[in-house]
C-alpha positions, 0 to 999 in steps of 0.5 A, a space after each residue: 484548528 486542533 491540538 493533539 498531547 501525546 507522545 508523538 512519533 514521526 520522520 525527519 525529511 530524507 537526507 539520502 541517509 537511513 531513515 531517521 524516526 523522531 520522537 517527542 515523549 510530551 509532545 504536541 500535534 496542530 493541525 489545521 486548514 491549507 489554503 486549499 481547505 485540507 486538514 494538514 499538519 500545522 505544527 508538531 514538537 516539544 509541548 510547551 514549545 509548540 503551545 506557545 506559539 498556539 495558545 489559543 487552539 483547543 487541545 485533547 490530551 491522550 495521556 500514555 499513548 503514541 501518535 504516529 502517522 497512518 500506515 500506508 498499504 501499497 498492496 491489497 486486494 478488497 474482494 479477497 476479505 474471504 480467502 485469507 487462510 485459504 490453503 493451497 500448494 502454491 500461487 497459481 492453484 491458490 488462484 485457481 480454487 479459492 480467489 477467482 471463484 470469490 472475485 466473481 461475487 463482485 460483478 453483484 453491486 450489493 456485494 460489493 458494496 458490503 465488502 468494501 463497506 467491511 474493507 475499509 472499516 478494517 483497514 481504519 480499525 488496523 490503523 492503515 490510512 491509504 491503500 493501493 488497492 486491487 478491485 475486480 474485473 466488474 466496474 462494479 467493485 471499482 464503483 463500490 469501493 471508490 464511492 465508499 473511500 470517498 464517503 470516509 475521506 479515505 485516501 484510496 487508489 483502485 481501478 478495474 482488473 484487466 484481465 483477457 485470457 488465461 482465468 475462467 471465462 466468467 472473471 475475463 473482461 466481457 465485451 459489450 455489443 460489438 466491442 471485444 472484451 479487451 476493447 470494452 475493458 480499455 474504454 471502462 478503464 478510461 471512463 473510470 480514470 474520468 469519473 473518479 480520479 483525482 476526486 477529493 482523496 482518490 486516485 485510479 491504477 491501470 490494473 493489469 492482473 499480471 501479464 499471463 492473463 492479458 493479451 498483447 493488445 490488452 497491455 499495449 492499450 494500457 501502455 497508451 492510457 498510462 501516456 494519456 494520463 501521467 498522473 494515475 498510477 499502474 499496479 500489477 504482480 511480477 516475479 512472485 513465483 518461479 512457475 509465474 515466471 517461466 509462464 511468463 516467459 513462454 508467453 512473451 518470448 521477446 521480452 529480456 525477462 518477466 518484469 521487462 515485458 511491463 516495460 515493452 509495453 510502456 508500463 514502467 514509469 513512476 507511480 507504477 507499484 509491482 508487488 513482490 518482485 522477488 526473483 529479480 536479477 540486477 538488470 531488473 532492479 536497474 530497470 525498476 530504479 531507471 523508470 522510477 517504478 516502485 516494489 510493493 513488498 508482501 511479506 506475509 504473503 510470500 511466507 504463506 504461499 512459499 513464494 521467496 524472499 524479497 531481496 533488500 540487500 539488492 534493492 538497496 544496492 541497486 538503488 529502487 524504492 519499495 514499501 510495505 504491503 499486506 497482501 490480503 487475501 494472500 496476505 495473512 493480515 490486515 495489521 500492519 504489525 504482523 506485516 513488520 514482524 513478517 518483513 524482519 523475518 525476511 530480512 534475517 533469511 533468504 538475503 544475498 548477504 544472510 543475517 541482514 537486520 532491519 531496524 525497527 525505524 526502518 521497519 517503520 518507515 517501510 510502512 508509512 513515510 516510505 510506502 507513500 514515497 515509493 507511490 508518490 505521495 511524499 510532496 512529488 508532483 505537487 501531490 500533498 504528503 502522507 505516511 508522516 506528521 512534518 508540517 504540510 502533510 495530510 493530518 492522516 494519524 493514529 493514536 497507539 496503546 503501548 499498554 494495549 495488552 498485559 505483556 505488551 504493557 510490561 514490554 514497553 514499559 522496560 523500553 529504554 531506547 526509540 528502537 526498543 520501544 518500536 521493536 516491542 510494538 512491531 514484535 507484539 503489537 496487533 489491532 488492539 494497539 490502535 486505539 483511534 484512527 484519524 482521517 483528514 477531512 476537508 473543511 
């Protein structure tokens, strides 16, 4: 067992109300093995009280620092690390001119392995300890990412991109022998599920890129796999861009909406995560709520590509789950601080009720405990918790330096409340504020 002394930030158990952050100025976090040998939080609270309960536990002291839960990124593309900041007039031209050519490089195992190593190092450098990630349409990309995540003991979820039409031929799922690309992609998906899902801290996600790039046969096969493996994840994109929506409606005229297309193929359920979810009506929001699906809100990507604004008022009024995502490389930064700040901007503009102000605690929750709950990793289905530091949670945490830059130090020193402290970090923080990232490891 090991103790860590610092200021502590975590979240109270959900009670149906607004998320509530807890803060202990001089706290002690004690971690140790659970019955399965996983490193989990054993105790958290005021230093004096917790230290008295664990007098023999060695303590590492971080004076002037804040220990907080590791961040959870609900949607990111590891093959797109080299297309961040590429200029384009919108989503579809950006895909055609930059993203698709770059993803083709991931058919090569050496390139996939190198990119996976950089990608995971960059996540950890920014304090992200859990991620739901897109790979490419090549099995090599999936194997490389999950092998590297396993070596780093990181909780990682990814899957083979299903894409059998309306994309460059070189990037479509390829057939083998007598099997078509569609049939091979579904066989490969099942083989990858059996190889990786539930191994150590790894998870698999059935991954149609988005409905327009999959045939009915591929989407139907994905839905059959989702029914056969109910504890795997599903991830895709929906309602990001108005041109994309019009395209989807032309391709699937029998579906009530773009989102409903996924439901028609059996791809809406718990652990189904849809990125963006911008251009929704209340029927779409109710479908998300009733099926247990969740939205990955990607503000830096939406602002960069001019896609629109996630409607927080609508999501909360109808009541479905959501959490934050960087969406690199449409998104412009790995930093959760940049993502939270962009979320604040989105909350101020483009809402059904203008002038919404998302509190600093709510912003932080969306990238930690809230994102974990949306992913089904908050104690549901017997899974251990992440994104928080309550007893029993996996011991993924970060050590933050509120004096990482001169301006941040000046501002945080003047904070008179927890909200002021958190908002200073959100507005002025970046990777320099993440002094250390600690990953839970099995003993």
